[in-house]
C-alpha positions in Angstrom: 81.8 12.3 43.8 80.0 9.0 44.4 77.0 10.3 42.5 79.1 11.5 39.6 80.9 8.1 39.5 77.5 6.3 39.5 76.2 8.5 36.7 79.4 7.8 34.7 79.0 4.0 35.1 75.3 4.2 34.2 76.2 6.3 31.1 78.7 3.6 30.0 76.2 0.9 30.5 73.6 2.8 28.4 76.2 3.0 25.6 77.4 -0.6 25.9 74.1 -2.4 26.4 71.0 -2.5 24.2 68.3 -0.2 25.4 65.7 -2.1 27.3 63.5 0.8 28.2 61.4 2.6 25.6 60.7 6.3 25.5 57.8 7.1 27.8 56.0 10.3 28.7 57.8 13.5 27.8 61.4 14.6 28.5 62.7 18.2 28.3 66.1 19.8 28.9 66.0 23.2 30.4 69.1 25.4 30.4 69.9 28.8 31.9 72.7 30.6 33.7 75.1 27.8 32.9 72.9 25.1 34.6 70.8 22.3 33.2 67.6 20.7 34.5 65.9 17.6 33.0 62.1 17.8 33.2 60.2 14.5 32.9 56.4 13.9 32.6 55.2 11.1 34.8 52.1 9.0 35.4 50.8 8.6 38.9 49.9 5.0 38.3 51.9 2.3 36.5 52.3 -1.2 35.0 55.2 -3.6 35.4 55.9 -3.2 31.7 56.7 0.5 32.2 60.0 -0.4 33.6 62.9 -0.1 33.3 62.6 3.5 32.2 64.6 4.4 29.2 68.4 5.0 29.8 68.4 8.8 29.4 66.0 9.5 32.3 67.5 6.7 34.4 71.0 8.2 33.9 69.8 11.7 34.6 68.3 10.7 37.9 71.4 8.7 38.8 73.6 11.7 38.3 71.2 14.3 39.6 72.1 16.9 42.2 68.4 16.6 43.4 65.2 15.0 42.3 62.1 17.3 42.5 58.7 15.8 42.5 55.2 17.3 42.8 54.9 15.6 46.2 57.1 13.1 47.9 55.3 9.7 47.5 57.1 8.3 50.5 55.6 11.0 52.9 54.5 10.1 56.4 51.1 8.5 56.0 49.9 10.4 59.1 50.4 13.7 57.3 48.5 12.5 54.3 45.7 11.3 56.6 45.5 14.6 58.3 45.2 16.5 55.0 42.5 14.1 53.8 40.5 14.6 57.0 40.7 18.3 56.7 40.0 18.7 52.9 38.4 15.5 51.7 35.9 14.4 54.4 32.4 15.8 54.9 31.9 17.7 58.2 29.3 16.4 60.6 25.8 17.5 59.5 26.8 17.9 55.8 24.6 16.6 53.1 25.7 13.1 52.0 24.8 11.1 48.9 22.0 9.5 50.9 20.3 12.9 51.0 20.4 13.3 47.2 17.4 12.7 44.8 16.6 9.0 44.4 17.6 8.9 40.7 21.1 10.2 41.4 21.5 8.0 44.5 20.7 4.9 42.5 23.2 5.9 39.8 25.9 6.4 42.3 25.2 3.2 44.2 25.2 1.3 40.9 28.7 2.9 40.0 30.0 1.9 43.5 28.7 -1.6 43.2 30.4 -2.0 39.8 33.6 -0.7 41.4 33.2 -3.1 44.3 33.1 -0.2 46.8 31.1 -0.5 50.0 28.8 2.6 50.1 29.2 2.7 53.9 33.0 2.9 53.5 32.7 6.2 51.5 29.7 7.7 53.1 31.7 10.6 54.5 33.7 11.3 51.4 33.2 14.7 49.8 31.7 14.3 46.3 35.0 15.2 44.5 36.8 12.4 46.4 34.0 10.0 45.5 34.5 11.0 41.8 38.3 10.6 42.2 37.9 7.2 43.8 35.7 6.0 41.0 38.2 7.3 38.4 41.0 5.4 40.2 39.0 2.2 40.0 38.7 2.8 36.2 42.5 2.8 36.1 42.7 -0.2 38.3 40.3 -2.2 36.1 42.9 -1.8 33.3 45.7 -2.9 35.5 47.2 0.5 36.4 48.5 0.5 39.9 49.4 3.4 42.3 52.2 1.3 43.8 53.8 1.2 40.4 53.6 4.9 39.8 56.4 6.5 38.0 56.9 9.1 40.7 57.3 6.4 43.3 59.8 4.5 41.1 61.9 7.6 40.5 61.9 8.5 44.2 63.1 4.9 45.1 65.8 5.1 42.5 67.0 8.5 43.7 67.1 7.4 47.3 68.9 4.2 46.5 71.6 6.4 44.8 71.7 8.9 47.7 70.2 11.6 45.5 68.1 14.1 47.6 64.4 14.2 46.9 62.4 17.4 47.4 58.7 18.2 47.0 57.5 21.1 44.9 54.0 21.1 46.5 52.3 19.6 49.5 49.4 17.1 49.7 47.4 19.6 51.8 47.9 22.4 49.1 46.8 20.1 46.4 43.7 18.9 48.2 42.7 22.4 49.4 42.1 23.4 45.8 39.0 21.3 45.8 37.6 23.4 48.7 36.9 26.1 46.2 34.1 24.1 44.8 30.8 24.8 46.5 28.7 21.9 47.7 26.5 22.1 44.7 29.4 22.2 42.3 30.9 19.2 44.0 27.7 17.2 43.4 27.7 18.3 39.8 31.4 17.2 39.6 30.4 13.8 40.8 27.4 13.6 38.5 29.5 14.4 35.5 32.0 11.8 36.6 29.3 9.1 36.9 28.1 10.0 33.4 31.6 9.5 32.0 31.7 6.0 33.6 28.2 5.1 32.5 29.0 6.0 28.9 32.4 4.3 28.8 34.1 7.6 28.1 36.1 7.4 31.4 37.7 4.1 30.4 38.4 5.4 26.9 40.1 8.5 28.3 42.2 6.4 30.7 43.4 4.3 27.8 44.2 7.3 25.6 46.2 9.1 28.3 48.2 6.1 29.4 48.8 4.9 25.8 50.1 8.3 24.8 52.4 8.4 27.9 53.5 4.7 27.3 54.6 5.5 23.7 55.8 9.0 24.3 53.2 10.1 21.7 53.7 13.8 21.4 50.8 14.3 19.0 48.6 12.2 21.2 49.5 14.1 24.3 48.9 17.4 22.6 45.5 16.2 21.3 44.6 15.3 24.9 45.6 18.7 26.1 43.6 20.5 23.4 40.5 18.4 24.2 40.9 19.3 27.9 41.3 23.0 27.1 38.0 22.9 25.2 36.1 20.9 27.8 33.1 23.0 28.9 31.9 20.7 31.7 32.3 21.9 35.3 34.6 19.1 36.2 36.6 19.6 33.0 37.0 23.3 33.5 38.0 22.9 37.1 40.7 20.3 36.3 42.0 22.4 33.4 41.9 25.8 34.9 42.6 25.1 38.6 44.4 21.7 38.9 46.6 22.3 35.8 46.9 25.9 34.5 46.8 27.6 37.9 49.5 25.3 39.3 51.7 25.5 36.1 52.9 29.0 36.8 54.1 28.4 40.4 55.6 25.1 39.4 57.6 26.8 36.6 58.7 29.5 39.0 60.0 26.9 41.5 61.8 25.0 38.7 63.4 28.2 37.5 64.7 28.9 41.0 65.9 25.3 41.3 67.7 25.6 38.0 69.4 28.8 39.3 70.5 27.1 42.5 71.4 23.6 41.2 73.1 22.1 38.2 72.0 18.7 36.8 68.7 18.7 38.7 65.8 16.5 37.6 62.2 17.4 38.0 59.4 14.9 37.5 55.7 16.0 37.4 52.5 14.8 35.9 52.8 14.6 32.1 49.6 16.8 31.6 51.5 19.7 33.1 54.0 19.5 30.3 51.6 19.8 27.3 49.2 22.4 26.0 49.3 26.2 25.5 49.7 26.9 29.2 52.2 24.1 30.1 55.1 24.3 32.4 57.6 24.3 29.5 55.7 27.2 27.9 56.0 29.1 31.3 59.7 28.3 31.5 60.3 29.7 28.0 58.4 32.9 29.0 60.8 33.2 31.9 63.7 33.4 29.3 65.0 29.9 29.8 65.9 27.6 26.9 63.7 24.5 26.7 64.4 21.7 24.4 62.0 18.8 24.0 64.0 15.5 23.8 60.9 13.4 23.2 
């Protein structure tokens, strides 16, 4: 009752006050078996100007029966550290970047220096984690901060309103997907990532993704999805086929189950899961559910 009252008050405020939050990301309404679920596309980093989120998603979370996220960003740090140790750190005796050919080592050390990263601090990182760390620095250079991630902000709002928060996946399951890459493939993954940084393409792609999310640019997001689907690099194919498409089916199945069990649920997952031919909304439609894109 308290949650319904809060949703009612928020809805009245949304009608009575000028909207201070702009449309961001992508928002869908999924219906089936008499229940409704709102599906929101997030960014895992943020800027202060991203907030407040626009009234429709804020109101939906305020009145939600449950908020479902990819992972709970307020998880116990010890559990995250354990998953990182298991899946992201090189085992003793493994080849490190110091064992790589001199030309590659110099390129990596140059990229680390420009990112203000101490090579000794990342010496035991697996190559894919090095690539991810460098990519996060590219986001940080443009002001995008993990502590302002949309997922975290939604989780905080939900908990403040006593809305239960559940995780659709685990950190360990997400990180374990990188274990499929062989050692050689991981070094190629890192090599391609360094090339993107060296050519400025990494920064450009960061801006394109965040700008498309920030303005709820449907055409822009779909163009990014199409480009990703046509990426023939090892890193591009891995991200598209494994990190996105392979997860979209199970995510859609979990959301379909959630919709059957709960009315007025809200799910918030990375926006790139919501665009493209093999997106979560496409999978939900294939399951016979009605999916309406709000923006």
